[in-house]
N, CA, C and O atoms as a Tinker XYZ file with bonds, in Angstrom:
   248  protein
     1  N    154.567000  105.825000  121.256000    73     2
     2  CA   155.027000  104.687000  122.270000    64     1     3
     3  C    155.336000  103.639000  121.596000    63     2     4     5
     4  O    154.847000  103.134000  120.585000    81     3
     5  N    156.720000  103.198000  122.660000    73     3     6
     6  CA   156.908000  102.029000  122.199000    64     5     7
     7  C    156.292000  100.189000  122.617000    63     6     8     9
     8  O    155.941000   99.558000  123.613000    81     7
     9  N    156.447000   99.985000  121.292000    73     7    10
    10  CA   155.334000   98.529000  121.469000    64     9    11
    11  C    156.553000   98.079000  121.271000    63    10    12    13
    12  O    157.554000   98.589000  120.767000    81    11
    13  N    156.175000   96.344000  122.058000    73    11    14
    14  CA   157.767000   95.203000  122.676000    64    13    15
    15  C    156.704000   93.989000  121.320000    63    14    16    17
    16  O    155.512000   93.905000  121.613000    81    15
    17  N    156.942000   93.552000  120.616000    73    15    18
    18  CA   156.453000   92.527000  119.984000    64    17    19
    19  C    155.235000   92.317000  119.841000    63    18    20    21
    20  O    154.521000   91.355000  119.556000    81    19
    21  N    155.021000   94.132000  120.261000    73    19    22
    22  CA   153.012000   93.718000  119.501000    64    21    23
    23  C    152.095000   93.613000  120.848000    63    22    24    25
    24  O    150.882000   93.620000  120.638000    81    23
    25  N    152.459000   93.530000  122.001000    73    23    26
    26  CA   152.025000   92.952000  123.263000    64    25    27
    27  C    151.095000   94.819000  123.648000    63    26    28    29
    28  O    150.135000   94.683000  124.406000    81    27
    29  N    151.290000   95.926000  123.305000    73    27    30
    30  CA   150.789000   96.889000  123.666000    64    29    31
    31  C    149.380000   96.501000  122.358000    63    30    32    33
    32  O    148.276000   96.968000  122.637000    81    31
    33  N    149.482000   95.850000  121.304000    73    31    34
    34  CA   148.033000   96.233000  119.903000    64    33    35
    35  C    147.463000   95.495000  120.248000    63    34    36    37
    36  O    146.269000   95.791000  120.299000    81    35
    37  N    147.874000   93.919000  120.768000    73    35    38
    38  CA   147.855000   92.951000  121.069000    64    37    39
    39  C    146.319000   92.933000  122.455000    63    38    40    41
    40  O    145.297000   92.254000  122.552000    81    39
    41  N    146.826000   93.869000  123.148000    73    39    42
    42  CA   146.227000   94.205000  125.182000    64    41    43
    43  C    145.066000   94.923000  124.792000    63    42    44    45
    44  O    144.026000   94.620000  125.378000    81    43
    45  N    145.004000   96.182000  123.562000    73    43    46
    46  CA   144.068000   97.226000  123.346000    64    45    47
    47  C    142.268000   96.422000  122.199000    63    46    48    49
    48  O    141.060000   96.516000  121.984000    81    47
    49  N    144.128000   95.405000  121.765000    73    47    50
    50  CA   142.560000   94.629000  120.103000    64    49    51
    51  C    141.223000   94.395000  121.032000    63    50    52    53
    52  O    141.144000   94.336000  122.259000    81    51
    53  N    140.332000   94.297000  120.162000    73    51    54
    54  CA   139.032000   93.192000  120.896000    64    53    55
    55  C    139.621000   91.979000  120.413000    63    54    56    57
    56  O    140.686000   91.752000  119.839000    81    55
    57  N    138.537000   91.152000  120.837000    73    55    58
    58  CA   138.650000   90.043000  121.050000    64    57    59
    59  C    138.284000   89.052000  119.719000    63    58    60    61
    60  O    137.054000   89.095000  119.692000    81    59
    61  N    138.630000   88.374000  118.850000    73    59    62
    62  CA   138.708000   87.562000  117.681000    64    61    63
    63  C    136.973000   86.692000  117.456000    63    62    64    65
    64  O    136.094000   86.251000  118.197000    81    63
    65  N    137.255000   86.835000  115.802000    73    63    66
    66  CA   135.824000   85.740000  116.562000    64    65    67
    67  C    135.907000   84.195000  116.954000    63    66    68    69
    68  O    134.963000   83.570000  117.436000    81    67
    69  N    136.857000   83.798000  116.748000    73    67    70
    70  CA   137.031000   82.508000  117.371000    64    69    71
    71  C    137.558000   82.493000  118.931000    63    70    72    73
    72  O    138.306000   81.641000  119.410000    81    71
    73  N    137.045000   83.536000  119.559000    73    71    74
    74  CA   137.498000   83.903000  120.821000    64    73    75
    75  C    136.587000   83.764000  121.368000    63    74    76    77
    76  O    136.500000   83.048000  122.365000    81    75
    77  N    135.229000   84.707000  120.634000    73    75    78
    78  CA   134.041000   84.952000  121.399000    64    77    79
    79  C    133.113000   83.639000  120.954000    63    78    80    81
    80  O    132.083000   83.288000  121.530000    81    79
    81  N    133.767000   82.943000  119.699000    73    79    82
    82  CA   132.737000   81.625000  119.809000    64    81    83
    83  C    132.889000   80.836000  120.823000    63    82    84    85
    84  O    131.918000   80.240000  121.290000    81    83
    85  N    134.248000   80.689000  121.378000    73    83    86
    86  CA   135.042000   79.578000  122.526000    64    85    87
    87  C    134.533000   80.101000  123.750000    63    86    88    89
    88  O    134.163000   79.347000  124.650000    81    87
    89  N    134.480000   81.620000  123.865000    73    87    90
    90  CA   133.983000   82.284000  124.885000    64    89    91
    91  C    132.839000   81.536000  125.234000    63    90    92    93
    92  O    132.879000   80.507000  125.909000    81    91
    93  N    131.572000   82.178000  124.662000    73    91    94
    94  CA   130.199000   81.849000  124.522000    64    93    95
    95  C    130.002000   80.141000  124.914000    63    94    96    97
    96  O    129.446000   79.579000  125.857000    81    95
    97  N    130.446000   79.839000  124.191000    73    95    98
    98  CA   129.866000   78.406000  124.875000    64    97    99
    99  C    130.822000   77.959000  125.602000    63    98   100   101
   100  O    130.053000   77.654000  126.514000    81    99
   101  N    131.796000   77.660000  125.992000    73    99   102
   102  CA   132.545000   77.665000  127.355000    64   101   103
   103  C    131.396000   77.984000  128.472000    63   102   104   105
   104  O    130.889000   77.146000  129.217000    81   103
   105  N    131.021000   79.742000  128.412000    73   103   106
   106  CA   129.851000   79.866000  129.657000    64   105   107
   107  C    128.575000   78.828000  129.433000    63   106   108   109
   108  O    128.102000   78.237000  130.404000    81   107
   109  N    128.166000   78.684000  128.399000    73   107   110
   110  CA   127.348000   78.098000  127.994000    64   109   111
   111  C    127.759000   77.212000  129.168000    63   110   112   113
   112  O    127.546000   77.536000  130.336000    81   111
   113  N    128.399000   76.000000  128.776000    73   111   114
   114  CA   128.692000   74.812000  129.068000    64   113   115
   115  C    129.079000   75.184000  130.930000    63   114   116   117
   116  O    128.391000   74.590000  131.761000    81   115
   117  N    129.831000   75.854000  131.266000    73   115   118
   118  CA   129.773000   76.319000  132.246000    64   117   119
   119  C    128.450000   77.127000  133.322000    63   118   120   121
   120  O    128.692000   77.507000  134.468000    81   119
   121  N    127.541000   77.217000  132.875000    73   119   122
   122  CA   126.264000   77.887000  133.362000    64   121   123
   123  C    126.652000   78.918000  134.158000    63   122   124   125
   124  O    126.613000   78.827000  135.385000    81   123
   125  N    127.246000   80.475000  133.239000    73   123   126
   126  CA   128.148000   81.317000  133.005000    64   125   127
   127  C    127.939000   82.242000  132.149000    63   126   128   129
   128  O    128.803000   82.723000  131.416000    81   127
   129  N    126.463000   82.636000  132.195000    73   127   130
   130  CA   126.461000   83.794000  130.953000    64   129   131
   131  C    126.912000   84.518000  131.138000    63   130   132   133
   132  O    128.032000   84.627000  130.639000    81   131
   133  N    126.518000   85.322000  131.790000    73   131   134
   134  CA   127.193000   86.747000  132.012000    64   133   135
   135  C    129.270000   86.856000  132.019000    63   134   136   137
   136  O    129.999000   87.717000  132.513000    81   135
   137  N    129.648000   85.450000  131.169000    73   135   138
   138  CA   131.320000   85.860000  131.719000    64   137   139
   139  C    131.169000   86.016000  130.089000    63   138   140   141
   140  O    132.109000   86.750000  129.785000    81   139
   141  N    130.538000   85.728000  129.045000    73   139   142
   142  CA   130.124000   86.573000  127.671000    64   141   143
   143  C    130.231000   87.938000  127.540000    63   142   144   145
   144  O    129.192000   88.528000  127.838000    81   143
   145  N    130.937000   88.471000  127.272000    73   143   146
   146  CA   130.046000   90.046000  126.305000    64   145   147
   147  C    130.826000   90.371000  125.436000    63   146   148   149
   148  O    132.000000   90.237000  125.781000    81   147
   149  N    130.667000   90.752000  124.425000    73   147   150
   150  CA   131.200000   91.491000  123.252000    64   149   151
   151  C    131.734000   92.131000  123.122000    63   150   152   153
   152  O    131.917000   92.311000  121.918000    81   151
   153  N    132.374000   92.926000  123.873000    73   151   154
   154  CA   133.124000   94.175000  124.030000    64   153   155
   155  C    134.221000   93.827000  124.542000    63   154   156   157
   156  O    135.098000   94.688000  124.483000    81   155
   157  N    134.606000   92.439000  125.240000    73   155   158
   158  CA   136.636000   92.495000  125.392000    64   157   159
   159  C    137.412000   92.314000  124.811000    63   158   160   161
   160  O    137.392000   91.712000  123.737000    81   159
   161  N    138.198000   92.718000  125.276000    73   159   162
   162  CA   139.282000   92.707000  124.750000    64   161   163
   163  C    140.256000   91.445000  124.699000    63   162   164   165
   164  O    139.705000   90.590000  125.392000    81   163
   165  N    140.952000   91.151000  124.406000    73   163   166
   166  CA   141.597000   90.398000  123.721000    64   165   167
   167  C    142.453000   89.300000  124.599000    63   166   168   169
   168  O    142.375000   88.089000  124.389000    81   167
   169  N    143.175000   89.819000  125.482000    73   167   170
   170  CA   143.536000   89.416000  126.277000    64   169   171
   171  C    142.257000   88.925000  128.280000    63   170   172   173
   172  O    142.093000   88.041000  129.121000    81   171
   173  N    141.838000   90.173000  127.934000    73   171   174
   174  CA   140.212000   89.814000  128.751000    64   173   175
   175  C    139.714000   88.297000  128.390000    63   174   176   177
   176  O    139.804000   87.376000  129.202000    81   175
   177  N    139.074000   88.121000  126.822000    73   175   178
   178  CA   138.695000   87.362000  126.343000    64   177   179
   179  C    139.092000   85.862000  126.662000    63   178   180   181
   180  O    138.161000   85.062000  126.748000    81   179
   181  N    140.868000   85.232000  126.916000    73   179   182
   182  CA   141.862000   85.064000  126.755000    64   181   183
   183  C    141.642000   84.255000  128.040000    63   182   184   185
   184  O    141.502000   83.032000  128.042000    81   183
   185  N    141.618000   85.218000  129.392000    73   183   186
   186  CA   142.086000   85.285000  131.017000    64   185   187
   187  C    140.311000   84.613000  131.143000    63   186   188   189
   188  O    140.007000   84.082000  132.211000    81   187
   189  N    139.525000   84.669000  130.308000    73   187   190
   190  CA   138.173000   84.124000  130.699000    64   189   191
   191  C    137.915000   82.781000  130.753000    63   190   192   193
   192  O    137.429000   82.068000  131.631000    81   191
   193  N    138.538000   82.461000  129.098000    73   191   194
   194  CA   138.441000   81.877000  128.815000    64   193   195
   195  C    139.204000   80.794000  128.996000    63   194   196   197
   196  O    138.896000   79.702000  128.520000    81   195
   197  N    140.107000   80.966000  129.593000    73   195   198
   198  CA   141.384000   79.922000  130.777000    64   197   199
   199  C    140.636000   79.549000  132.085000    63   198   200   201
   200  O    140.837000   78.417000  132.525000    81   199
   201  N    140.033000   80.143000  132.565000    73   199   202
   202  CA   139.380000   80.190000  133.676000    64   201   203
   203  C    138.048000   78.747000  133.582000    63   202   204   205
   204  O    137.792000   77.730000  134.227000    81   203
   205  N    137.604000   79.333000  132.593000    73   203   206
   206  CA   136.541000   78.394000  132.460000    64   205   207
   207  C    136.291000   76.861000  131.952000    63   206   208   209
   208  O    135.431000   75.990000  132.081000    81   207
   209  N    137.871000   77.090000  131.132000    73   207   210
   210  CA   138.202000   75.696000  131.077000    64   209   211
   211  C    138.569000   74.844000  132.378000    63   210   212   213
   212  O    138.075000   73.858000  132.924000    81   211
   213  N    139.681000   75.691000  132.627000    73   211   214
   214  CA   140.035000   74.902000  134.361000    64   213   215
   215  C    138.592000   75.186000  134.933000    63   214   216   217
   216  O    138.218000   74.029000  135.126000    81   215
   217  N    137.610000   75.943000  135.301000    73   215   218
   218  CA   136.683000   75.075000  136.214000    64   217   219
   219  C    135.893000   73.759000  135.307000    63   218   220   221
   220  O    135.511000   72.717000  135.839000    81   219
   221  N    135.768000   74.056000  133.951000    73   219   222
   222  CA   134.369000   73.017000  133.903000    64   221   223
   223  C    135.984000   71.482000  133.678000    63   222   224   225
   224  O    135.661000   70.304000  133.833000    81   223
   225  N    136.805000   71.680000  133.491000    73   223   226
   226  CA   137.990000   70.789000  133.799000    64   225   227
   227  C    137.409000   70.635000  135.412000    63   226   228   229
   228  O    136.319000   70.139000  135.698000    81   227
   229  N    138.064000   70.996000  136.057000    73   227   230
   230  CA   137.654000   69.524000  137.511000    64   229   231
   231  C    136.021000   70.089000  137.618000    63   230   232   233
   232  O    136.015000   71.025000  138.417000    81   231
   233  N    135.478000   69.986000  137.405000    73   231   234
   234  CA   134.459000   69.736000  137.640000    64   233   235
   235  C    134.522000   68.225000  137.308000    63   234   236   237
   236  O    134.485000   67.256000  138.066000    81   235
   237  N    134.633000   68.302000  135.883000    73   235   238
   238  CA   134.821000   67.769000  135.049000    64   237   239
   239  C    135.323000   65.995000  135.711000    63   238   240   241
   240  O    135.176000   65.014000  134.982000    81   239
   241  N    135.768000   65.898000  136.823000    73   239   242
   242  CA   137.300000   65.272000  137.773000    64   241   243
   243  C    135.961000   64.901000  138.155000    63   242   244   245
   244  O    135.408000   64.472000  137.142000    81   243
   245  N    135.529000   64.882000  138.704000    73   243   246
   246  CA   134.510000   64.397000  140.203000    64   245   247
   247  C    133.986000   63.251000  139.683000    63   246   248
   248  O    133.216000   62.565000  140.354000    81   247
């Protein structure tokens, strides 16, 4: 298996504790608790964090 800059390792790695805490907080703030799950990958957690941040920013702009 060829790894380029650790991308494959990161893609299969579980989310970090910091990501879990941030995602849980954002999911609660956005009233979307189902966005948080314990078994997410690092990349999926990042995707959900960015999506929730964008949604919260949009809601705050009104």
